[in-house]
Structure formats: structure tokens, C-alpha cells
N, C-alpha and C positions, 0 to 999 in steps of 0.2 A: 733163607734169602731177601725171601722177598718183606718182611717186617723191615728188615734191615734196608733196603733203599725204602723204602715207606717213611723210618727214621731220618735217615737222609735229606728228603723231599720235604716232610717240616721244617727238619731246619734250616732244609734253606727257603723255607720263606718264610720266617720266624725273624732268623738274622738279619734282612732290611727292613726292617718293622720295631724291632727292640735295638737298631742304632738310630734311627726316626725319634723313637722313642724317649733315646735317651739325651737327643742335641736339649740344648736352653729354644728356647722359646723366644722366637725373635723380641727385640723391647717395646712398645708402646713408642709412638712418636709423641716426644712431649707436646700440650697443646704450645703457643706461642702469647706473650699477655701484654698487653698494650698499654703502656705508660706518657704521658703525654704532660711537659710542662711548660709552664707559664709566668712568666713573669708576673711581681703580684701586682702590675695597674689588669695586666690579662688576666691575673685568675678569678672576680666575680663573675667579668662576662659568658667565660669559658664555664660556669657553673650553670649555662642558663639552657646547656645543651648535653645529650645525652650519646653514649658512642658504648659498642660494645667491648667489655675490655680483652676478654679470652678468645683468642682464634687457635683454628688449626694450626694453620703456617704463616708464614711470615707475610706470603702475596694476600689473605687476605685480610691480615693486619694494617698493609699500604693501602689497602681497599679502601678501608675502612678512616684513613686520614683523609685520602682526598676526599672522601663524601663525607666527610665533617667540615674542611675549608670550603667544600664547596657552599654549602649550606651559609656556615657564618660567612660569606661573600655573599650570595642572592640576599644576606637577613643588613645587607648594606653595610658592613664592615670588608672594605673590596681592597684589603691590605692584608688580609689574611692571608698567612702563607708558613707551609713549615718548613722549618732553617735548618732543620737536622734530623736526621735518622741515627742512628746508627743501634744492634743489639746486643747484649752483655745477659749471655748465656743463655735461656728463655724468653728475656724482657727484653720488646720492639721500643726504645725510649726516643720520641720526639718532643722538640723543643718550637712550639710551634709560639708565630708572633700574631695576635689580633688586632693590637691601634686602634682610633678611634672609630666611630660609626658616619658615615657620612651621608649630609642630608640637603633636601633643596637648600639652597638662599630664593632663588626663583627659575624658575620655566615659565622664557617667554615665547610669544608667538612671533617666527621672526617673520614669514608672507605665509600663513596657512589663511586659504580662503574659508570664507562663513559657512559655507559648504562643509569641508573638511573638519572647522569647530566642531561643529554640531553633530559628524557621524564617527569622531574620534573620541572622543569627551572630556577633549580637554581644555580646563577650565584653569587659569592661573592660580584663582586664588588654591588650587585644591595639592598646588607644589609651594606650598614657602612652608621653612619649618619642618618638612617631614623627614623619613629616611629616603635614598635613594636606595632603589628594589632595583637592579638589573633587571628579576625578569617584569617587574612593570612595565617597566622602562621601554623592554621590545613589546608587550602586549598594544601599548600606546602604536609605540613605529609602527607594529603587524596592522591596526586596525584604520592608520591611513594609510599605509598599501590598499589596502582592501577596499576601499572608496573608490582610491585613483583607477584600480584594475576593475572596480564597475561602472567608468565612467571615462574609457577613452587612452586610458598610460599605465599599460603594462608594464612601463621600463622609469616607474617612479624609483626615487632613490627620497630616506626621509635621513636625517644625522643633525647630529646638534655641535654648533657653531656659538664662536666666542667666550668659548669655557674661561671662569676664571674661577679658581680653588681656593680658599681663605680661610683659617680655623676651619676647614674639615666640611666646608660649605662650599655647594657650586652654582653657578649661576650660570644657564648659558639660551641661547636664542633656538626654538627646533624649526628648521628647513627645512623642508621639499622644496626636489625635484621633478618637476611633471614629464620632462624626454621632451615627446613630439606627441599629438593626439592620433591615434590608430585605427579606421574603420574598419568596419566589413567589405570585402573585396565582393565575397560569391562561398554558394556553398558547392561540395564535389561530394558525391555519390559513390563510396568504392566497392568492390562488388559486381555480385549477380545481381541488384536489384535491376529492376525496369522504373521503379521510385523514378520523377521528375525531379533534377533539384531545384525548378521552379516552386512546383509547389509542395519539397520541402521547407525550399526558404522563407513559406507566408506562413507556412504550418506553424514552425521553431521563430518566427518573426525576426530573423537574424537576415538585417535588411543589408542593400549596397549604401555605404555612405555614415550607416548608424555608426557612433564610439559602441568597440570593442568591450564586452561586456563578459569577463570572467565566468559568475557567478550568474547568469543567462546558459554562456556553453555548458555548465553543471548542471542544470536545469530541463535542458534540450535533452540529456538522458534518461529522463523519468518522464516526459513526452510520447518519446518512442518507443517505450513497453508500452502506451499505454493503442500503437496499433499494428489490429489485429493481422495483417499481411505482411511485415517485414521483422524480418530478427536482426537484433544487434550485435554484430561479431569480433569488436574489441570499440575499447574506449575511443571517442573519435581526437582529431590532429586537429593539431592549429599551426601555421606555417606564416612566418612575417615577413613580408617582403617591403623592407621599407616603410613605408606608415600605413600596411593595408595587411589585412589578415583574413586567410584563408581559411574555410570549417573544410573540413573533410571527415563523412561519415562512415563506416564501415558498415554495413547491410546488404544481407542476403533475405529472396521473399520465401515467405512463408504460402502453401496452400491452404487459402486461407478461402480461396471459393469455393459454394455447395449448392450441388443440383442431387438431390435423393427424394425415393418417394419410398413408402413402405404399407404395406396392404395387413391389412390385420382381419378374424373375426372373431363372429361373441356367438352367444344366442342368442338369438331374437325373442324379449320376454315376451312379444307378442303372438310370436306362433311357434308350435312346439315343432322341435325338430327340424324346423330353417335359422341357417347361420344367418346374422349379418356381417356382412360389409363393413369395413370403416377403416381410414386410412391418411397418409399425410402425403404434402409433398411440399419440397422446399426449393427455391433456388435462389442462393446471398452472389451475388458475383461484387467483388472488394478490388477498391485501387487501380479500377477503370482506366486502361491506357494509362497509369500508371500516377494521375492525378490527383488521386484520394476518391475519388466520387464511389457512390456505391448505390445499389439497388438489392432488394432484396420481398422476397412473396412468399405466403408459406398458406397452404390448404391446409384443411385437418376437420373430417369425420371422424365422431368422438361416437356417436350412439346416432339407432337411428333419428333422420330428418334434423338432427342438429348438425352445423354446418361452421368453419371458424374461416374465415378469411381475412392474412393482416398484410399488408404491403409498406414499404418507405424508402425513400431518394432524401439521399444524404449529400449536400452539390457542397465541401468546401474552402476555403477561400474565396467569398464574396466578391465579386468585379474588382481583387485584388487585395480581397483585405482579411483580417483573419476572425472573422466571420462565418459560419457555416447556416449554410441554411437546407431543413427539412422539409419532409412532408413526409406526413402517415395518412393510414387511412386501417380501417379496422374495422370487419362486418362479422357479425354475430347472429345465427338464426338458430334457435332452440325450438327445434322438434316443428310444432305449430303452435305454440303459443307467444312469439316474438319474434320481431329482430330487430337490431338496431345496427347504426352504420353511425361512427363516430372519427370523420376528420380529427386533421389535426396540423398545424400548422408554427414553425418554434424556427429561433434564429438562434444558434449557440456560439459563443463564445470563449477561446483556450487563454488560460493564462499561466506563467513560465512558472510562476509558482503559489496561486489560490487555487487551482484545478480549472475545469469547466464549470461556465455561468450558460443557462438558459430559458428565455421567455417562449412564453406560445397563445397561440389561441386554439380551441378546439371548440369542436359545435358537434353534442350528440343529441342525435332525433332515435328515441326506439318508440319503434308501432306495434298493438297485438295486430295480431292473426288473428285471421278469422273465426277460424279452428277452435280458439283458447275459450276454454268453459264460461259461462259465466259465472258459475259463483267463485272465480278464481276474480274476476273482475269487482263482483257485489263485497268478496272480501280484503279485496283492496292490495293484493295479494301481485298488480298487472295494475300496469297504468301508463297512459298514452303520452310524453313526456318531448321534450325540446329544451336542447340544455345548453347552453351557452357558460364557456366557462375559461378563464384566463392564469396562466400559469408561471409559475416561478421552477426552474429545477437546479442542482448545487452540485455538480460529481467531482470530488479529491477521489486521484487514482493514484499509487504510486506501487504497487502491486510488479516487484518482480519480473515476471511474465503474464500475459493475457492467459494462456491455455492452460497450460500449467503451473502456478504460481506456489510456491514455498515461502514467500516473507513478504512480510507488507500490509497495506491496509487501504480500503476501499471503502468510501464514505456516498450515500446519495442522499437528500433531499428533497421533498418534495414538496410544495404550497399552493393550493388551485383553488380561486373561491370566482366561481362565477352566479348565474340565476336556474331556477330550472319555469318552465311552462309548463302548465298540463294541456293537455289537447284532450276534447271531447269525442267521446266515442260513441259511434250512430246507432252501436248496438246498447246503448240505458240510455234512460230516460235526462231527461237536462234537472232535470229535481236532485237526480243522484249528484251531483258537484254542489249542492248546495253548502255539504260540511264542508269541502274543501277546498285549501285556498289554494289556486287555481298562477299564484305567480308566489315563489319559494328560493330565498338563499338559499346557498350552496358552498358546503364549503371544506377541500378535501384536502389529506395530511398524508404522505410518505415516508417512509422512514426503508434505508438499504444501508447493514452497515458489519462487514468485514472485517477479519485481522488475522493471517496467517501468522501462526509462532513456527522459526523452525525449531525440533529438536533434536535434532544430529546432521546428518549428510542426504542422509537417505530417505526422512521422514517426517514431518512438519504435521501442525494442528491449526484447525477453522473452526472462527467461534462464527458465527453469524448470527444480527438479530435482522428481521425484517416486519414490514408491519403498515399496511395501509388504514385509515379513518376516515368515512362516512357521512358528513354528518350533517344532517335535514330533518328539517321536524314529520315529511313525509317523502318516506322510503318504501319502494316498492319491489321484487323480485327478481326484476330486467334494472335494479339501477346496482344490485349488488354483484360481493367481487367472488369470485366459482374460483374454491381450494381446492389439493389433490392432486396426488399424479406427483410425475417423478420432478419436477420444476417445485416444488409448494413442502405438501405436507407427504412425504413416502410412509404408503401400507395404504393406502387407500386408491379408490379408483379416480381418473379422471374427473374435472370439477365432480365431488361425492359433497362438499360444503359450500350452502350460498349464505355469507357474511356482510356488513352493516360491517365491521372492521375489524379487524383483525392485528397478531400477532405473532410471527415463528421468532422459535433461538433454537438453534441446530449449532452442536460436538462434532465436528466429523476430526477422524485420524485417515492420517494418510500414507502411507510405507510404500515410496517410491521402486519398482523396481526395474526402473530406464528412466530417463529423464523425463519420457511424455508415455508414463504407464504406472498406474498405482495401485495397490489392495485398497479400501476403505472401509471401514467401519464409524457408524454412524448413530446420533439420537434425535428426532425432532420431539420438538412439545410446543402442540398450537395454543394458542387461544382464541374464539371466535364471537362473535355476538351478531345474530340478524334484531335486528329495529322493526321489523314490521310491525303493522299496524294493530294487527290480531291476534297475531303467530307468534309475537316474542322467544327468542333464544338462546342461547351460549353453551360451547359446550370444554371442554382442554384436549382434542383429542391428541394421539404421543404416538408415533414412528422409531424403529430401528431396526436397522439390520444391515450387511455388507455387499458390498456388490465389487465390482473390478473398472480400469479404464485406464485402457491401451492402443496405441496406433495402429494401425494398419493398411496397406496398401490403397486400398478406400477412403481412408478419414479415422476416424476417430469412434468406438464404442463402448460404451456403456450400458454392465449389466448389474441392475441391484433388485437383490432378493433382502423384502422387509417386510414386516407384518406391525398394522396399526393398531391401536385403541382408541376406544370414544363409544357413548351414549346408546350406539348407533350398532356397533361392531366392536363383540369382544374380541380380549387377543385370545385370538387362536391362529394355529397355525392353517387352521381350515379355511383360512380368510385372507392366508399369507400375499402377495402380489410379488413378482416381476413385472421392476420396468426396464424397461432397456430404450436405448437409441442411438441410431449412428448418424455421425456427421461427415457424409462427404466431402472431400477436400480433390482440388487441382487446382 
């Protein structure tokens, strides 16, 4: 009984399968062959063009015909057309008419001004006995319209007038109608930003009564991304009312103000079983009362007796102009060796297309403290000096975000020249200075270049090169740059190296876990040299590691674990460093 049931069950399963196998397979749909017929006069012209003759269906074959007709029309065969299409078996037959190529007999200037002629590149001699290609004419037309939009005529129109055609030769005059001139009315801030429209108008250089410029509106978007205290939520809108243009910007305030402090503890190298207290305090207030003004203060104590104090104030739109007035103050007290005070006065100018230009004057006064060793003085490691420098700085920035960029480029160049005057130290005999130049010329060069490559939706690669060079015949320890730490060569203590010139290359991969958080892997490769008179040195330190950066309610937190290698420090986990920073914002 069970055997009979099993046989019946197998037959029930096999029968549909057998029926399916016995049914013939559906025949594959044949390809459609495209065959184009042309008159004997048109056949030589058709041979200059290639097209696909086999297609999976008639729809794609018809599209191939349309593309061919369009291509020939763009090559000045303006009368090209597919007169008839019909299917016969598996072949689509097309009767194609091509005709003669059209040429310019002449293209005259109808009423174009000299400025439009120069900007559009229209030269009548270039439009004689050459093919009339519609795409090239459209480009010429667009160049004229772009020029009109940049000069206050957004509603201009361009056309050909007094057209005559004889023997496929086209003769015409190019005309433009500017309509009416449009000027800026005002700038409006939409959204929750406290930024004042008056400040924004001056910063973006959109003054009432100035002719409307479409390129200027597009350039302002890049300038807005350079402001750390606002976020652009959508592209600007322009509303025209008669001959006035009102520009609306959609902005939200960012938490860019900063007040924080950090206290650290390090082993005291001079006393066993004692701790050295270090610390840092920061104050940064941006966009004061919505006017773009900012003030910043920083105090740091990195080791015993060493103190850094930095201050900065920026005042944009000086007297209603696009100029920005800025002052800086830097103080460095290096344990009991020397103290350097360095104030600066600068004047910056923002441009819509070419970035920011800054000129400045700087006065540097470095004095040796009484506890400095006579050996350091006699070895020419330290010297009292007063340096007056005048410099130029250029900054180009089109990063897509101030804090968390994923695409864009930043380039900063600096050139400064001045005079350094040595001051006599009473601890040394007058004869000690007989072999020294008391007055020398000094040159300083600086470069910072960053490029962010967006690799995917959530990842980016940073390639960065930064460096500085101090050129002087007499360089002392208290003149030099100091390297090491989170902002320069990671994997070393802060200010581990002294350098008269250096370059640091960085490759950093960032994987974003949120719009304001990412995981990073990096490699820093540096070169430095120290041009002290009696102890010249150079090296190739490097650092590698990884870390995280994310936003919290208290601000942006960054933690980096790294190891460094140099002549003074081997590559070992024993010397690994943990760099961390918290930028609190409100």
C-alpha cells in the first residue's frame, strides 16, 4: 500500500516537469537591421558618418536614426531629414535626405558694443565661407548673454536679423536687445541667523544701485562657506521687481563661539615624585552682534616656566569698505631662557573670484632673560634682537565646509621681508659683537596647501603640504619655528623640534560616521633643518596613527593616537602619544 502511494506521488511530481520539458522553447526575437538609403548625390556625404546597423528592436533602431540626423544637422547639413521609415521582415528601411552644407557668407555686427565684441570673441573675418554649425552659434549667443548678465542685463536677448540665404550661403546681422538695466536693491537674511544684512551686503560686495551680476551671486556662495559661524541651508534666491533685484540668503547660525580650559599633569623633570601642572585656556567670540567682528585669546603652559599668550581681533567692513582690519599679539616665554613679544597690524581685502589678500606689518622683540646660561650666549644659540617685517598673505579657499570639509581646496601663501637689529646684552663684553652683523636683512616664506578628494558618500582623502622658511645669515634659537604635537607632526611632544625651515606632508583618510563625526587614519612626513651657527642639524621625522573626531553637546572632541620616528626617538609603542583636544562651542 505504501509502495503504491509512493509511486503515485512520484508520478504527480514528474508529470508537470515532463510536460514542461516537452513544450518547445519560445523562439528568440530576431534583431532589427537598419538600412539607410540615400540619393546618389547624398551617398558620398553619408559615408563620412558611422552608425550601428544591428539593434535589438525597432525602437532603438529609430533612435539611431534620430541621432544620425541630429549629428548631420550640427555639421551644417541643416536640411537633413528622414523622409520615410518602413519595416520589411526584420529590416528597418530609411530614406534619408541630406542636401547641401550651409555656410556663412557673412555674419555682421548689428548693434553689439565694443565690450560685447571683446567678451564674445566675435570677429567678422572668422565667419566667412565657413560651415554654419548651430552648436557654435548657440555658444556665441550664450557668451553674449553671459556678458549681459554680468553687467546688469539679465533679460537680454540675442537673434539674427536681416537673414538672406542664396546658394546655401547665409548672410545675417547679429543683434542684441539688452532690455532694461537691473540694479541691486537689498540683501535679505532668511532663517535663524542673527547676521546683519548690512554686514553681509558689504562682505559679499552687493551694494544697492550696483548693476546686477549673475556670476557675482554664484561666487557669494563660496565666500559664505568661509565664515565659521553660519551654515548655508539652501542656494540664494533672486527676486526681480521692475528694475531692482533683491537677493535672499538662507542661513543658520553655527555654534562657533568658544570658551574652554584644560588642565594637565606631567612628571616634573627637575624634581622626582613631583607633578608639573600644565594647561590651556581659550576664548573665541565670533560674529559679535551679527557684524562679523571677532576676538580671540589663548593661554597655554606646555612645560615648566614656558607660557604662550596669543590674541587676535578682526574688524570687517572698515568704514563701510570691503577691507578687514586685524590686530594680533603673540607672547612666548621659554622657561628662563628668553621672552618674545610679537604684535601685528594687518589689512585684508576679500575678492569674489580670487580669494583674500592681506598686507601687514609686524614688530618682533626677543629678549634673553637673566637666567639664560652664558654658554648659550657665547655659542650664538640666543641673542637679543628687534625685527621689523612687512609681509603679504594670499588665501584661496573653496572648501565645501569650514569644519568638516569633504571636497575642495585651500591654498595660503605668505611672503615677508624685513630687517633684524641685534641688541647688545650687558652680560657680554662689547668685543663679543665685533664678529657679528648688527643689522641684517631677513626673508620669510610660507606655504599651506590642502586638497580634499571625496572618495565616496561617506569618505574623503586629505592631501596637505605646509612649510615655512626663515632666511637670514644669523639665525638664533629664539628666532626658530617650533614643531611637534597635534597641529604639526603627530607622534611627538609639543614643540619637540626647533627649525629654521621645514616642510610637512600629510595623507589622511577620513570615514564619516555622521555629518560632523569621522574616524581618521594618517601619515605625516616632515623635513626640517636648523641653521644655528655652531650646531646645524636636519632630520626626516615621521608620524602615523589614527583617531576620531566627533561633535558633542560641549563642542568638537578629537582624540588621536600616534607613534613617531626620528633620530631622537625610535619608532616604538613605548614612545606613542595621545593627542586630544576639545573645542567647546556655544
